[in-house]
C-alpha positions in Angstrom: 22.0 55.7 31.5 21.6 52.5 33.4 18.4 50.7 32.9 19.8 47.2 33.0 19.8 47.5 36.8 16.1 47.8 36.8 15.9 45.1 34.1 17.8 42.5 36.1 16.0 43.5 39.3 12.6 43.0 37.6 13.6 39.5 36.6 14.4 38.7 40.2 11.7 40.5 42.1 8.7 38.9 40.3 9.4 35.5 41.7 5.9 34.5 42.9 2.3 34.7 41.8 1.0 35.6 45.3 -0.8 38.7 44.2 -4.5 38.5 43.3 -5.8 38.7 39.8 -6.6 42.4 39.9 -3.3 43.4 41.2 -1.6 41.3 38.5 -3.6 43.1 35.9 -2.6 46.4 37.5 1.0 45.4 37.3 0.5 44.3 33.7 -0.7 47.9 32.9 2.5 49.3 34.3 4.7 47.4 31.7 5.7 49.1 28.5 6.9 46.9 25.7 8.1 47.1 22.1 9.3 45.0 19.1 12.0 42.5 19.8 14.0 43.2 16.7 14.5 46.3 14.5 15.9 44.4 11.5 17.2 41.1 10.2 20.6 39.9 11.4 20.2 36.4 9.9 21.2 34.9 13.3 19.0 32.0 14.4 18.3 30.6 17.8 20.5 27.8 19.1 19.2 24.2 18.9 18.0 22.8 22.2 20.2 20.5 24.3 19.2 16.9 25.3 16.9 18.4 28.0 15.1 20.6 25.5 16.6 23.8 26.8 18.4 26.5 24.9 20.7 29.3 26.3 18.8 32.5 27.3 20.2 35.8 26.0 18.8 39.2 27.2 20.1 42.6 26.1 20.1 45.1 29.0 20.0 48.7 27.8 20.4 51.9 29.8 19.1 55.0 27.9 20.1 58.6 28.5 16.7 60.0 27.7 16.1 63.6 29.0 12.6 63.8 27.6 10.9 64.2 30.9 11.3 66.7 33.8 12.0 63.8 36.1 14.9 62.5 34.0 16.2 66.0 33.3 16.6 66.7 37.0 18.7 63.6 37.4 21.3 64.5 34.7 22.0 65.9 31.3 21.8 69.1 29.4 18.5 70.8 28.5 19.7 71.3 25.0 19.2 67.5 24.4 15.5 67.6 25.3 13.5 66.2 22.4 16.5 64.3 21.0 16.1 60.5 20.6 17.8 58.8 23.6 21.1 57.0 23.2 21.9 53.6 24.6 24.7 54.6 26.9 24.9 51.3 28.8 24.6 48.0 26.9 25.1 44.6 28.4 24.3 41.1 27.1 23.1 38.6 29.9 23.7 35.0 28.8 22.2 32.2 30.9 23.5 28.7 30.0 21.1 26.1 28.6 21.6 24.1 31.8 20.8 27.2 33.9 23.9 26.6 36.1 25.9 29.7 35.1 25.4 33.2 33.7 27.7 35.6 31.9 27.4 39.3 31.2 29.4 41.2 28.5 29.5 45.0 28.4 30.4 47.1 25.3 31.7 50.6 26.0 29.3 53.2 24.5 31.8 54.8 22.2 32.8 51.6 20.4 32.4 51.8 16.7 30.5 48.9 15.1 28.3 48.2 12.1 24.8 49.3 12.9 22.7 47.3 10.3 19.6 48.5 8.5 16.8 49.0 11.0 13.1 50.1 10.9 11.6 52.3 13.6 8.3 50.5 14.5 6.8 53.8 15.8 7.5 56.0 12.7 8.1 53.3 10.1 11.3 55.1 9.2 14.1 53.0 7.7 17.7 53.7 8.7 20.4 52.3 6.3 23.4 50.4 7.5 26.1 52.6 8.9 29.5 52.3 10.8 29.0 54.3 14.0 29.5 54.1 17.8 27.1 51.6 19.3 25.3 54.1 21.6 23.7 55.6 18.5 22.0 52.3 17.6 19.1 53.2 20.0 18.4 56.3 17.9 18.0 54.3 14.7 14.9 52.3 15.5 14.8 51.9 19.3 15.8 49.0 21.4 15.0 46.5 18.6 17.7 48.1 16.5 20.2 47.9 19.3 19.4 44.2 19.6 19.9 43.6 15.9 23.2 45.4 16.1 24.4 43.0 18.8 23.2 40.0 16.9 25.1 41.2 13.8 28.2 41.8 15.8 28.2 38.6 17.8 26.4 36.0 15.8 24.4 35.3 19.1 20.6 35.1 18.9 19.1 37.4 21.5 15.8 36.4 23.0 14.7 39.7 24.7 15.7 43.2 25.5 15.0 45.2 28.7 15.5 49.0 29.1 15.4 51.6 31.9 16.1 55.4 32.1 17.5 57.7 34.8 14.3 57.9 36.8 13.8 54.1 36.7 17.3 53.6 38.1 16.6 55.9 41.0 13.3 54.4 41.9 14.6 50.9 41.8 17.6 51.7 43.9 15.3 53.2 46.5 13.0 50.2 46.4 16.0 47.9 47.1 17.1 50.0 50.0 20.6 50.7 48.8 23.4 48.7 47.0 26.9 48.2 48.5 29.9 49.5 46.5 33.5 50.1 47.4 36.3 52.6 46.5 40.0 52.5 47.4 40.0 56.2 48.2 37.4 59.0 48.8 36.0 60.2 45.5 34.4 63.4 44.1 33.5 63.2 40.3 33.5 66.9 39.6 34.6 69.2 36.7 38.3 70.0 36.5 40.4 72.3 34.4 41.2 69.5 32.0 37.8 67.9 32.0 34.3 69.3 32.0 31.3 67.6 33.5 31.1 64.8 36.0 28.4 62.8 37.7 28.7 64.6 41.1 29.4 61.4 43.0 30.8 62.1 46.4 32.1 59.4 48.8 34.3 60.8 51.5 36.3 57.8 52.6 37.8 54.6 51.3 35.9 51.4 51.8 32.4 50.1 51.4 29.4 52.5 51.0 25.8 51.9 50.4 24.4 54.0 47.5 20.7 54.5 46.7 18.5 56.9 44.9 20.2 59.7 43.0 23.6 58.6 44.4 23.2 55.2 42.8 22.6 56.9 39.5 25.8 59.0 40.0 27.8 55.8 40.7 26.6 54.3 37.5 27.2 57.4 35.4 30.7 58.2 36.8 33.4 57.8 34.2 36.1 60.5 34.8 36.8 59.5 38.4 37.5 55.9 37.3 39.6 56.9 34.3 37.9 55.3 31.3 34.7 53.8 29.9 36.1 50.4 30.4 36.5 51.1 34.2 33.0 52.6 34.3 31.7 49.3 33.1 33.6 47.6 35.9 31.9 49.9 38.4 28.6 49.1 36.8 29.4 45.4 37.2 30.2 46.0 40.9 26.9 47.6 41.4 25.1 44.8 39.7 26.9 42.2 41.7 26.2 44.1 44.9 22.5 44.3 44.0 22.3 40.5 43.4 23.9 39.8 46.8 21.6 42.3 48.5 18.5 40.7 47.0 19.6 37.3 48.1 20.3 38.6 51.6 16.8 40.1 51.6 15.2 36.8 50.5 13.8 38.8 47.6 13.3 35.6 45.5 11.1 33.8 48.0 9.7 36.4 50.5 6.2 37.2 49.2 6.0 40.5 51.1 9.3 41.7 49.9 8.5 40.8 46.3 5.2 42.8 46.6 7.1 45.8 47.9 9.4 45.7 44.8 6.9 44.7 42.1 5.1 48.0 41.7 8.3 49.9 41.3 9.9 47.3 39.0 7.1 47.1 36.5 6.9 50.9 36.2 10.7 51.3 35.8 11.4 49.1 32.8 10.5 48.7 29.2 10.7 45.2 27.7 10.4 43.5 24.3 6.9 42.3 23.5 7.5 38.6 24.5 8.0 39.8 28.2 5.1 42.2 28.3 3.2 40.5 31.1 3.9 39.7 34.8 3.4 36.0 34.1 6.1 36.1 31.4 8.5 38.0 33.7 7.7 35.6 36.5 8.5 32.6 34.2 11.7 34.3 33.2 12.6 34.9 36.9 12.1 31.2 37.6 14.8 30.5 34.9 17.3 32.8 36.6 16.8 32.7 40.3 18.8 29.6 41.1 22.1 30.5 39.3 24.7 30.6 42.1 26.5 33.9 42.6 29.9 32.3 42.1 28.7 31.2 38.7 27.9 34.7 37.5 30.8 36.4 35.7 30.8 39.9 34.2 33.3 41.2 31.7 33.9 44.1 29.3 34.8 43.7 25.6 38.5 44.5 25.1 38.9 47.5 22.7 41.5 49.4 20.9 41.6 53.1 19.9 39.5 53.7 16.7 41.9 54.5 13.8 39.3 57.0 12.5 39.0 58.9 15.8 41.6 57.5 18.3 41.0 60.2 20.9 37.2 59.6 21.3 36.2 56.3 19.9 37.1 52.6 20.2 36.9 49.5 18.1 36.6 45.9 19.3 39.9 43.9 19.6 39.5 41.4 16.8 40.9 38.3 18.4 39.4 39.0 21.9 36.0 39.7 20.6 35.9 36.6 18.4 36.9 34.6 21.5 34.1 36.1 23.6 31.4 35.7 20.9 32.5 32.1 20.3 32.1 31.3 24.0 28.6 32.8 24.0 27.5 31.0 20.8 28.9 27.7 22.1 27.4 28.2 25.6 30.9 28.0 27.3 30.8 29.3 31.0 32.9 32.4 31.6 33.8 30.9 35.1 35.7 27.8 36.1 33.5 27.0 39.2 31.3 24.4 37.6 31.7 20.7 37.4 33.5 18.9 34.6 30.4 18.3 32.6 28.8 21.7 32.9 27.9 23.1 29.5 29.0 20.0 27.7 25.4 18.9 27.0 24.3 22.3 26.0 25.3 22.2 22.3 23.6 20.0 19.8 23.7 20.0 16.0 21.8 22.8 14.3 18.6 21.8 12.5 19.2 20.6 8.9 18.5 23.7 6.8 17.0 21.5 4.0 14.3 20.5 6.4 13.6 23.9 8.0 13.6 26.2 5.0 13.5 26.4 1.2 15.7 24.1 -0.9 19.1 25.6 -1.9 19.6 26.5 -5.6 21.8 24.2 -7.8 25.5 24.8 -7.0 26.2 25.9 -10.6 23.7 28.8 -10.4 25.2 30.4 -7.3 27.6 33.3 -7.6 30.1 33.1 -4.8 32.8 35.8 -4.4 35.8 34.7 -2.3 38.0 37.2 -0.4 41.3 36.6 1.3 40.9 37.6 4.9 43.7 35.5 6.3 45.6 38.6 7.4 43.3 38.9 10.4 44.6 38.9 14.0 47.8 40.7 12.9 49.1 37.9 10.7 50.5 38.1 7.2 47.9 37.1 4.7 48.4 33.7 2.9 49.2 34.6 -0.7 46.8 33.0 -3.2 44.3 31.8 -0.5 41.2 33.2 -2.2 42.3 31.7 -5.5 42.7 28.3 -3.9 39.3 28.3 -2.2 37.7 29.6 -5.4 39.2 26.6 -7.4 38.1 24.2 -4.7 34.5 25.6 -4.9 34.5 25.3 -8.7 35.6 21.7 -8.4 32.6 21.1 -6.1 30.3 22.3 -8.8 30.0 26.0 -7.7 31.2 27.0 -11.2 30.4 30.7 -10.7 32.8 31.1 -7.8 35.3 33.9 -8.4 38.1 35.5 -6.4 38.1 39.2 -5.5 41.2 41.4 -5.4 39.7 43.5 -2.6 41.8 43.6 0.5 40.1 42.0 3.5 41.1 41.1 7.1 39.0 38.9 9.4 39.7 36.7 12.4 36.8 34.4 11.5 35.7 32.9 8.2 32.3 34.4 7.3 29.9 33.5 4.5 27.5 36.5 3.9 24.3 36.5 1.8 22.2 39.6 0.8 19.4 40.6 3.1 17.2 41.0 0.0 17.5 37.3 -0.7 15.7 36.3 2.5 15.3 32.7 3.4 16.3 31.5 0.0 19.6 33.4 0.3 20.2 31.8 3.7 19.5 28.3 2.3 21.9 28.9 -0.6 24.6 30.2 1.8 24.1 27.2 4.1 24.6 24.8 1.1 28.0 26.4 0.4 28.9 26.3 4.1 28.1 22.6 4.3 30.3 21.8 1.3 33.3 23.6 2.9 32.7 22.2 6.4 31.8 25.5 7.9 29.4 25.7 10.8 25.9 27.4 10.3 27.2 30.1 12.7 29.6 31.3 9.9 26.6 32.3 7.8 25.5 35.9 8.2 23.1 38.3 6.5 24.5 41.6 5.0 23.0 44.6 3.3 26.0 45.4 1.2 26.5 42.2 -0.8 25.4 40.9 -4.2 25.3 37.1 -4.4 27.3 35.2 -1.8 30.5 36.5 -0.3 33.0 34.2 1.4 35.7 35.9 3.5 38.4 33.3 4.3 39.6 34.3 7.8 42.7 33.9 9.9 41.0 30.7 11.3 41.4 28.9 7.9 44.9 29.7 6.5 45.5 26.2 5.0 43.7 23.1 3.9 40.7 22.3 1.7 38.2 21.7 4.5 37.5 24.2 7.3 39.5 22.9 10.3 37.7 21.5 13.2 37.6 24.2 15.9 38.5 23.2 19.5 35.8 24.1 21.9 37.0 26.8 24.3 37.5 25.8 27.9 35.3 27.2 30.7 36.8 30.4 32.0 39.0 30.9 29.0 38.3 34.7 28.8 40.7 36.9 26.8 43.7 38.1 28.8 42.7 41.7 28.3 39.1 41.3 29.4 38.3 42.9 32.7 36.1 40.5 34.6 34.5 40.0 38.0 32.6 37.3 39.8 29.4 38.1 41.6 30.6 36.2 44.7 33.7 38.3 45.0 34.1 41.8 46.5 36.6 44.4 45.3 37.1 48.2 45.3 37.2 50.7 42.5 40.5 52.5 42.1 40.0 56.3 42.0 41.9 58.3 39.4 44.2 60.9 41.0 42.5 64.2 40.1 39.2 63.0 41.6 40.4 61.7 44.9 38.7 63.5 47.8 39.3 63.7 51.5 35.7 64.7 52.3 36.6 68.2 53.3 37.5 70.6 50.5 
């Protein structure tokens, strides 16, 4: 379930080219790769900063594959053998354009999102857009579809994905030599009368423990003993932070011998998107990451609410909190407050002029734009007549085919969608409307379910004729409900009452 551990490790362990050519070729043969994207999200890469650098975004996926005897021995029911694996752990690693900070966001596996249309590169099967829990995205076209799902949800361009399965986690944990974790009470994650299953994790006392091998996998899979999926993500962040500190203490970034010990295991444990499919590319990526200080690495979990469709089993993103997190990632705002006053300020630059990088937009009078009133987002009362006002505004600008929809909508952000079938021409047309209204290019999204252009006026534009200038979020301005941890800080996981253990019974 937890391949991102191996993923991040692999970035960090390949920090030298000390091996000979033949050994490098041997390691290259270990690496499995696949297509970066499973569909078209319409999201484009951020423009470079003054130094020519862009933020780096890597999707870390942990699959629950039981399709090998090795994986089956480590967890899961035999009746799932042959099923397509699910993406039970999903985290987005964002490294700032100036390479001074890093942020990690987890989404609980049972969070319902829009999974866009995807194509499976192995079978050429096409899966239509669906509203489903995010763990199922991996079954609808592989890791590339999970990446496209994240791009659609966040508006953040993702450069690469990395994935690992049960066996990969165990082998990497053994290679590192153990990872420190902490509990505030002895814990045994076992079946109870109220709850079946459990990871089998046993730690007899409160305090710090070093987990490795199968016990590391049990820590990462534990959910019931922590009380929720959100707290499981916190435990996974603790493990990740502990691993980073452990590797630094082992001089794993600079010690050639230690790197060689880890490289064989790391390259066998992970799968990566095609752009990372060689040791050299992993090495280059490691050089981008290795100098980020631990006190500038912040991990958080997306705040969620119960899913109205299935409140006892599924979740949905909190609208306002998720918009805040995704905005910080898109604008390269650090999740921590430990940087200097200018950190991140030079990261953003204006996006390329769409007229210079794509087809020319069609004449305004030929574009059909449907306007929806979504100003009731974030729990506010909708502004009466808002869609009609913006429709009149567009018609006055020459977009004479703009019409208002009576369909109810609710959105925290203003979004301008264009049909996927329209391709680059549709994007150019949408960007021309966005420019006329003062919207940023980030408001333009691709969608499979629209005809023409669809403008949803969100809660961020409740008045005025021009989209209001948005203040840039401050560093560290995470949503109040977002659980977060810093890699330089140590804490202990609280153990849910029924799973507390004294090490005897």
